[in-house]
C-alpha positions as CSV (number, residue, x, y, z in Angstrom):
1,X,-3.3,-2.7,9.4
2,X,-6.1,-3.8,7.1
3,X,-7.2,-2.3,3.8
4,X,-10.2,-3.1,1.6
5,X,-12.3,-1.5,-1.2
6,X,-15.4,0.4,-0.2
7,X,-18.0,1.7,-2.6
8,X,-18.4,5.1,-1.0
9,X,-16.5,7.5,1.3
10,X,-16.7,6.2,4.9
11,X,-14.8,9.1,6.4
12,X,-11.8,11.4,5.7
13,X,-9.4,8.5,5.6
14,X,-10.7,7.3,2.3
15,X,-8.8,8.1,-0.9
16,X,-10.3,7.9,-4.4
17,X,-8.5,5.7,-6.9
18,X,-8.3,6.5,-10.6
19,X,-10.9,3.8,-11.4
20,X,-13.5,5.4,-9.1
21,X,-13.2,2.9,-6.3
22,X,-12.1,3.9,-2.8
23,X,-9.1,2.6,-0.7
24,X,-9.7,2.5,3.0
25,X,-6.8,2.3,5.5
26,X,-8.0,1.2,8.9
27,X,-5.0,2.2,10.9
28,X,-3.7,5.5,9.5
29,X,-3.6,7.2,6.2
30,X,-0.5,7.0,4.0
31,X,0.3,10.6,4.8
32,X,0.1,9.9,8.6
33,X,2.2,6.8,8.2
34,X,4.7,8.8,6.1
35,X,5.2,11.2,9.0
36,X,5.9,8.2,11.4
37,X,8.2,6.5,8.9
38,X,10.1,9.7,8.3
39,X,10.8,9.9,12.1
40,X,12.1,6.3,12.4
41,X,13.3,5.3,8.9
42,X,15.8,6.7,6.4
43,X,14.6,6.9,2.8
44,X,17.1,4.2,1.9
45,X,15.7,1.6,4.3
46,X,13.7,-1.4,3.2
47,X,10.0,-1.4,4.1
48,X,7.6,-4.4,4.0
49,X,3.8,-3.8,4.0
50,X,2.5,-7.1,5.3
51,X,-1.2,-7.5,4.4
52,X,-0.9,-4.6,1.9
53,X,-4.4,-5.1,0.4
54,X,-5.3,-2.2,-1.8
55,X,-3.4,0.3,0.3
56,X,-1.5,3.1,-1.5
57,X,1.2,3.3,1.1
58,X,4.1,1.9,-0.9
59,X,3.4,3.8,-4.1
60,X,3.0,6.9,-1.9
61,X,6.4,6.3,-0.3
62,X,8.0,5.9,-3.7
63,X,6.5,9.2,-4.8
64,X,8.0,10.7,-1.6
65,X,11.4,9.7,-2.8
66,X,11.9,6.5,-0.7
67,X,14.8,4.8,-2.5
68,X,15.0,1.6,-0.5
69,X,13.5,-1.8,-1.3
70,X,9.7,-1.6,-1.0
71,X,7.7,-4.8,-0.8
72,X,4.1,-5.6,-0.2
73,X,2.5,-9.0,0.5
74,X,-1.1,-10.2,0.8
75,X,-2.9,-13.5,0.7
76,X,-5.0,-12.5,-2.4
77,X,-3.4,-13.9,-5.5
78,X,-5.7,-11.8,-7.8
79,X,-4.8,-8.6,-5.9
80,X,-1.1,-9.2,-6.1
81,X,-1.4,-10.2,-9.8
82,X,-3.2,-6.9,-10.5
83,X,-0.6,-4.9,-8.6
84,X,2.3,-6.6,-10.4
85,X,0.6,-5.8,-13.8
86,X,-0.6,-2.3,-13.2
87,X,1.9,-0.8,-10.7
88,X,5.3,-1.5,-12.4
89,X,6.4,2.1,-12.6
90,X,6.9,2.2,-8.8
91,X,9.5,-0.5,-8.7
92,X,7.8,-2.3,-5.8
93,X,7.9,-6.0,-5.1
94,X,4.5,-7.6,-4.7
95,X,4.2,-11.2,-3.4
96,X,1.5,-13.6,-2.4
97,X,2.0,-14.7,1.2
98,X,0.5,-17.3,3.6
99,X,-2.6,-19.4,3.1
100,X,-6.1,-18.2,2.8
101,X,-8.3,-19.4,5.7
């Protein structure tokens, strides 16, 4: 799964952010992933979003009452720093992982 910012809507998988930018999930939307996770995970399970990028999956899961440990990691230090600063209310762990190449 790979996410990145786009300047305009590419298709119906794009979701507008509050700052006017767009988040694009290449694999599935958060809603579609939620349906899969509900089938295979309990809301108390831990979930790691490796390569989380700008995806709204983990905040979306928290809003859907997922109570387990939620963690996202990405190689972008600035992205993780931003998420740690601006998304505290969701109680999600954000971490820098791996090396940039």
